[in-house]
N, C-alpha and C positions, 0 to 999 in steps of 0.2 A: 628227450626229457628237457634238455636245456631250452630247446625251441618252445616247448609248451610253457615253461616257466616265464619266458620272455613275453609270450602272448598273454598269459594270465596277468602279468604285471602291467602290460599295456592296457588291457581291458579294465583293470582296477583304476588306473590313472584316468582313463577316459570317463569312467563312471563317476569319479570324484568331481569331474568338471561339468557333468551334465546339468545339475541344477542351475548353473550360471549361464548356460548356453541359451540364446534366444530360441523360442519355440520348442523348448525341450519338454513342455507339458507339465513341468513341476510347478506347484503353487508357490507364489511369492508373497510374503507378508510385508506390506509396506506400512511405515509409520509416518503419520502426518502431523504437522505442527500448526497451531492457530492460537493467537493471543486472545481472541475474543471468546465469549461464551457460545455454547453450541447453538442457542436460539437466535444469535445475532445474524444479520444478513450474510456476513462473511463465513460464519460457522456453518450456516445452512448451505451456502454455496460450495464450500469444501466437501461437505457430506454428499451433496448431489454429484460432485465430481467423482468421489469414491464409488458411489452407487452405480454410476454409468460405466465406469471402468470395470467394475466387478461383473456387471451384467454382460458386457460386450466381450469379456475375456473368459466367460463361463467360470468365473471365480479363480482363474489361474493367477490373476493379480488381485490380492485381497488387501483392501485399504482400510486402515483405521486412523481416524483423526483424533489427536489428543488436544482437546480444546482448553481454553483459559490458561495458556502458557504452562501446561503441566510438564512440558519437556524443557523448560527454561525460558528466560526472557529473549527478546528478539535477537540481540547481538549474539547470544549463546546459540540460538537456533540456526542462525546464518552460518556460524562456524561448524556446527554439527552437520548441516547439509553439505557444506563443502568437503567435509571428511567422509560423507556417505552414511552417517548414522541416523540422519533424518532423510526420508525419501521424497516427501512433497510438503508444500507449505504455502501459506498466503502471507506475504510480507509487505509492509509499507516500504516505499522506496527511499525515504529520507535517510535511514541508516546506511544505505549503500553509497552515499555521496563520495566518500573517500575511497571506495573500492571500484565503483563503476562510474566514471566521470559523467556520462550522459544523463544519469539520474538527477544530476544537479539542475538540468534544464527544466524538467517538469516540476521541480520544487520552487522555481522562481515565482515571485508574487505577480499577480495580475497578468499572467501569461495567456490564460484561456479566456475567451469571451463568454462562454457558457458551457454547460455540461456537454451539449452536442459537439461543440468544438473540441473539447478535451477527448471525447470518444474518437473523433476522426483522427486526432493526433496520435493517441496511444495505440489505436488499432492499426495505425499506418506507420508513417515515417518515424515518429518518436519511439514507438514500441520496437521497431526494427533495430534502431540504433542501440537502444537500451539492452535488447536481447543479446546483441553482439558482445557488449561489455560484460553482461552477466555470465555469458558462456565462458569468457576468459577466466572467470574466477570459480568455475565449476558448478554453475547454476543454469538450468535450462528454463527459460520463460515460455509459458504456454498460452496464457491469456491474462486479461487485466480486469481487476475488480474496481468498483467505485469506493471512495472513502469520503465523499461529500465535500462540498465547498465550505471552507472555513471563513467565518466572519467574526466581528468584534462584538463583545457584550460588556457592558459597563454599568457602573452605579449612578452615572448621570448621563444625559443625552449626548450623543456624538453624531453630528450631521455632516461635518466636513473634517478634513484632516486637521484644520486649525483647532478644532475642539479637543483633539487628542493631546495638544501641546502640554507637556508637563505631567500627563497622567501616567501612573505606574501600571503597565500592562504585563500580565504574566505571559511568558513565552517558553517554548521548549529550550532545552540547553543546546543551542545551535547558533553558530556565528551568523548564519543566514537570517534566522528569525530575529536575532538581536539587531542586525543591520536593517531589516525590514521596519521594525518599530521605530528605530532611530530616524529612518528616512521620513516617517510619518510625523515625527516630532514628539513621540511618546518616550517615556523612560522604560525600556525593556527590563523585565524582572524575571529571570529564570527561577522557576520553582518546580518541585515535583508535582505532578498532576493531582495527587491525593491531598495536597495542602491548599488547593485553590479555594475551596468553599470557605474554610475558616479564615483564609487571608482576605477574601472579599468581605466577609462578615466583620472582621476586625479593622478593616481599612488599611491593611498592609499593602494591598494592591487596589487599584481602581477598576480593573477589568481584566479580561482574558480574551482568548480567541479560540474558536473551535466550530464544529459543525452542529446542526440542529439536534441530532440524537444525543450527542455528548452533553450539550447544554441542558437538555431536558432530563436525561437519565441520571445525571449527577446532582440534579436539583440546583444547579448554579443559578437558575432563573429566580430562585427565591431571594437571592441576595444581590444579584446584578439584574436590574429590572429593565434594561434597555439593550436591545439587540439591533445592531446596525449591519445591514446586509452588504458588507464590503465584498464578500466572496473573493478575498484576496489570494486564496490558495485552493487548488483542487488537485491534490497529488494522488494519482492512481496507485493501486496496489497490484502486486504481481502474484499469479498462481504459477508456481514453479516446481520443478522436480530436480533431484540430484543428478548431476552429470554422470556419476558413477552408476546409478541405476539405469539411466537413459542409454548408456553404451551397451548394456546387456540386452536391450530390447531389439526385436526385429522391426522391419519397417511397418508391417501390419499393426503391431502393438503400439508403435509410436503414433500412427495415424489415429488409433483408438483414443489414445491419451490426448492428442491435439483436439480432436472433435469433442470429446467429453469436457475438456477445459473451456472451450469456446461456449458450449451450451451452459456450463456451470456459471460462466461470467455473465451471460445474458440473464440467467435466473437471478444471480446475486444483484445485478443492477436494478432489476424490477423490484426486488425486495428492498433495496436501499432507497429507491425513490419513494416507495410507500412508507417506509419508516421515517423518512424526512418529513413527509406530509403529516403523519401522525404526531411526530414530536412538535412540529410547529403548532398544530392545533392545540396540543396540551398546554404549551406555554402561553399562547394567545388567550385561551380560556382562563388562564391564571392571572391575566391582567398585564402581561409584559407588553411594553411599548416597542413595536417593531418599526424601525426607521429604515425605509427602503432607499437604497442608493440607486437613483435612476441613471446617473451618468458617472461611471467609474474612471473616466479619463483624468480628472484632476488628481485622483489618488494614484493612478498608474504612472503619471508623469513624474511623480516624486521618486520613482524607482530607478531612474537612470543610473545613479551611483552604484546601486546594488547589482544591476546587470553588468556594469563595467567591471566591477570587482570579481564577479563569479564567472563571467564568460568572455570579457573583453580581450583577454590575452590568449584565448584558445580559439583558433579559427573553426575547429570542428563544432564546438559548442555554440559559438555565435552564429554559425551558419544554420544550425538546427533551430535555434530560436527564430531566425528569420523565416525559415521554411514553415515552421508551425504558425507563425503570424500570418503568413500568406495563404494558409489553407482557407477555402471558402467556408 
């Protein structure tokens, strides 16, 4: 009888562990975070990721994305993912700058020559290094989404860096963005994003910087009628899963997630490129003056102090900058 009791106790203990064992056949409910609306390219990309995973695991892994920051703002969501209460997400890389050092590199201004160059970097050497750093803080990077090139838009024409001198330009609350604008000769003005329209309208600021869809969807083009294609920043975003979830998967399941994430990223990038074209058409039809920057070198040359400050004392970061620049 004693032997039977021991066997029953062992069986119960094993049964309690079964839902957590890889390949146990038990359905897993995964929660996903996204700051954007469901119909935004990023939201649709995350939904595609979830659909592919569910199909290929026969609904053993069921994914639900909570769009529009329903589960908290990005800093909160990052912490939740590290704790394991959020299972997958699409994050901008800038908030990781103090947690994962190599993310600082891809946020540097004028690093990428164009979108194709940024893809080669983040799908290769830059992404590999960033993924290593993210894993150290409990986040597994699977693929990379586009977030668009950011340019400057203003209430009066800006054709050269000299034209920015003394202008008050809204920036994110970030030392790097403040240093970027100072290097260009502007007066950086940190403001919440929601206050940009009224601040442009009232003259509190003379301009801001962002991508085409943000410029169009917020209707900032109605009060800042000049868009200068500086494309000074092209920070990618990561599609990631919690390391705690990842460790419970077998290799077949991990491969399913990796493949689904890469397909979702390709889909999101297509959607993003189309959304950029549509947004540009909207503002041009509205009469916005688009000032094309044909040669970005005079702008980029002003960034030497910024690069020195953020990578100069770190051989790993400065080496990664050089390797990215040397990519064909």
